[in-house]
C-alpha positions in Angstrom: 3.5 -16.4 11.7 3.6 -13.5 9.5 4.3 -13.7 5.7 7.0 -11.6 4.4 6.0 -9.9 1.0 8.3 -8.0 -1.3 7.1 -4.5 -2.0 5.2 -5.5 -5.2 2.0 -4.0 -3.3 3.4 -0.6 -4.3 1.9 -1.2 -7.7 -1.5 -0.9 -6.1 -1.0 3.0 -5.4 0.8 3.8 -8.5 -0.8 6.4 -10.8 -0.1 6.6 -14.4 0.0 10.4 -14.5 2.7 10.6 -11.8 6.5 9.7 -11.7 7.5 7.6 -8.7 10.8 7.5 -7.0 12.1 5.8 -3.8 14.2 7.1 -0.9 15.5 4.5 1.6 17.3 5.7 4.9 17.7 3.1 7.5 14.3 1.6 8.2 12.5 4.3 6.3 11.7 3.2 2.8 9.4 5.6 0.9 7.8 5.3 -2.4 6.9 8.9 -3.6 4.7 10.0 -6.5 4.6 13.5 -7.9 3.7 15.1 -11.3 6.4 14.4 -13.9 7.0 18.2 -14.5 7.9 18.7 -10.8 10.4 15.9 -10.6 14.1 17.2 -10.3 17.0 16.4 -8.2 16.7 19.3 -5.9 13.2 18.1 -4.9 14.5 14.6 -4.3 17.4 15.9 -2.2 15.0 18.1 -0.2 12.7 15.1 0.5 15.8 13.1 1.6 16.9 15.9 3.9 13.4 16.0 5.5 13.6 12.3 6.3 17.1 12.6 7.7 15.8 15.6 9.9 12.8 13.8 11.2 14.6 10.6 11.9 17.3 12.5 13.7 14.8 14.2 16.1 13.1 10.9 16.8 16.4 9.0 17.3 17.8 11.5 19.6 14.5 11.6 21.6 14.3 7.8 21.8 18.0 7.5 22.8 17.0 9.5 26.0 13.6 8.0 26.4 13.8 4.3 25.7 10.3 3.7 27.0 8.9 5.7 24.0 10.5 2.8 21.8 9.3 -0.1 23.7 6.0 0.6 25.5 2.8 -0.7 24.0 0.7 1.6 26.1 0.0 5.3 25.6 2.9 7.5 26.7 3.0 11.2 27.5 6.3 12.9 26.3 7.7 15.7 28.4 7.2 19.3 27.3 10.6 19.5 25.8 10.1 16.6 23.5 10.3 17.4 19.7 7.1 18.2 18.0 7.2 14.9 16.0 7.4 12.7 19.2 4.4 14.7 20.7 2.3 14.2 17.6 3.0 10.6 17.4 2.3 10.1 21.1 -0.9 12.0 20.9 -2.3 9.9 18.0 -1.2 6.7 19.7 -2.9 7.8 23.0 -6.2 8.4 21.0 -6.0 4.9 19.6 -4.8 3.3 22.9 -1.5 2.0 21.6 2.1 2.7 22.1 3.7 5.6 20.2 5.8 3.5 17.7 2.6 2.5 16.2 2.4 5.8 14.5 5.9 6.4 13.3 5.5 5.2 9.7 2.5 7.3 9.2 4.1 10.3 10.7 7.3 10.1 8.4 5.0 9.7 5.3 3.0 12.8 6.4 6.0 14.9 7.3 7.5 14.3 3.7 4.1 14.6 2.2 3.5 18.1 3.7 7.0 19.2 2.5 6.3 18.0 -1.0 2.7 19.4 -1.0 4.1 23.0 -0.8 5.9 22.3 -4.0 3.5 19.9 -5.9 -0.3 19.9 -6.5 -0.3 16.0 -6.5 1.6 14.0 -3.9 1.5 10.3 -2.8 4.0 9.3 -0.1 3.9 5.6 0.9 5.9 4.2 3.7 5.4 0.4 4.5 1.8 0.5 3.5 1.0 3.8 5.2 0.0 6.7 2.8 -0.2 10.4 2.8 -2.3 11.5 -0.2 -2.9 15.0 -1.7 -4.7 15.0 -5.0 -6.8 17.3 -7.1 -8.5 14.3 -9.0 -10.1 11.1 -8.1 -7.5 8.3 -7.1 -7.8 4.6 -6.7 -5.7 3.0 -4.1 -5.6 -0.7 -4.3 -5.9 -2.9 -1.0 -3.2 -5.5 -0.4 -4.6 -8.2 2.0 -2.1 -10.9 1.7 -3.7 -14.4 1.2 -7.2 -12.9 1.0 -9.0 -13.3 -2.4 -9.6 -9.5 -2.2 -5.8 -8.8 -2.9 -5.2 -7.1 -6.2 -9.0 -7.0 -6.8 -10.3 -4.3 -4.5 -9.5 -0.5 -4.4 -10.6 2.5 -2.5 -11.9 5.3 -4.5 -10.7 8.6 -3.0 -12.3 11.8 -4.2 -10.1 15.0 -4.2 -12.2 16.9 -1.8 -11.2 14.3 0.9 -7.6 14.9 0.6 -5.1 15.6 2.2 -5.7 12.1 3.6 -3.9 9.4 5.5 -4.6 5.9 4.2 -2.9 3.4 6.6 -2.9 -0.4 6.7 -2.1 -2.9 9.4 -2.0 -6.7 8.9 -1.6 -9.6 11.2 -0.6 -12.0 8.5 1.7 -9.9 6.2 4.8 -7.8 6.9 7.0 -7.1 9.8 5.1 -4.6 11.9 3.8 -5.8 15.3 0.2 -6.8 15.5 -1.7 -8.8 18.0 -4.5 -9.7 15.6 -5.0 -12.0 12.6 -6.5 -9.6 10.0 -5.4 -9.9 6.5 -5.8 -6.1 6.3 -7.2 -3.2 8.1 -7.2 0.1 6.5 -8.0 3.3 8.2 -8.7 6.7 6.7 -8.1 10.0 8.4 -7.1 13.5 7.7 -3.9 12.8 9.7 -1.8 9.9 8.4 -0.3 9.7 12.0 -3.6 9.0 13.6 -4.7 6.7 10.8 -1.6 4.6 11.3 -2.2 4.3 15.1 -5.7 3.4 14.7 -4.9 0.8 12.0 -2.8 -0.9 14.7 -5.3 -0.7 17.3 -8.1 -1.9 15.1 -6.0 -4.8 13.7 -5.4 -5.9 17.2 -9.1 -6.6 17.6 -9.5 -9.0 14.7 -8.8 -12.7 15.6 -11.4 -14.0 13.1 -14.0 -13.1 10.6 -16.7 -12.5 13.4 -14.5 -9.7 14.8 -14.6 -7.5 11.7 -17.7 -5.4 12.2 -16.9 -4.7 15.8 -13.3 -3.8 14.8 -14.4 -1.2 12.2 -17.0 0.3 14.6 -14.2 0.8 17.2 -12.1 2.6 14.7 -14.9 5.0 13.8 -15.5 5.7 17.4 -12.1 7.6 17.4 -12.5 11.2 16.7 -11.4 12.3 13.2 -11.4 8.9 11.6 -13.5 9.1 8.4 -13.3 5.4 7.2 -12.5 2.0 8.2 -12.1 -1.4 6.3 -11.2 -4.7 7.8 -10.6 -8.0 5.8 -10.2 -11.5 6.9 -10.2 -14.4 4.4 -13.1 -13.8 2.1 -15.0 -11.5 4.4 -14.8 -7.8 4.9 -16.4 -5.0 6.9 -16.5 -1.3 6.0 -17.9 1.8 7.7 -17.7 5.5 7.1 -16.6 7.2 3.9 -15.3 4.1 2.3 -16.1 3.7 -1.5 -14.9 0.4 -2.8 -14.2 -0.2 -6.5 -12.6 -2.9 -8.5 -9.0 -2.6 -9.5 
């Protein structure tokens, strides 16, 4: 059974030089960081409208294509599907999962791209899935539920690696579907949509500590994934461009 955790984990990606605000619309609950001098009501309203627009496109598509919502297998949308549905389905197919495995990362990236046209620094977090654009080094803390690594370990992200998706899946924390038992799987890729889908697929492969290495190697076998980290209890495995640092 998964543990429900209040969103205190959001403190792990907060940056002192940015101002953070939240937008919640139905199931979408974003924590957004931008430079203080860029913060204004117009920007917040613009981000809100982007969420409404992207959710509306998906909701209308799902209403007519219920399999998109329920299938746990790769799904190919028709040629008239909205771009967001095709992007989600493509990333999920690359990971071998159903399309809903990539929705949170897709929303984070969509809003992040909107803000990135207006701000030099952007962090958009959606249920543990992050779109990051930065001109400076950033530390993103790792939340791994009951693991002793929680609140002690961070990913160090250099600016030349952004824009970057940093997405997390857990079999022990939160409400997202996982068939694994990892305390945390973190995937990095230029696309937050792909990182989200691959995090789910990688997490599904971890039942115990012995599965960690094979799981991250699976993640790195998928084109465009740049780094993978998997944690179970007091053990971890990391491959690719993963630089760990203390919180």
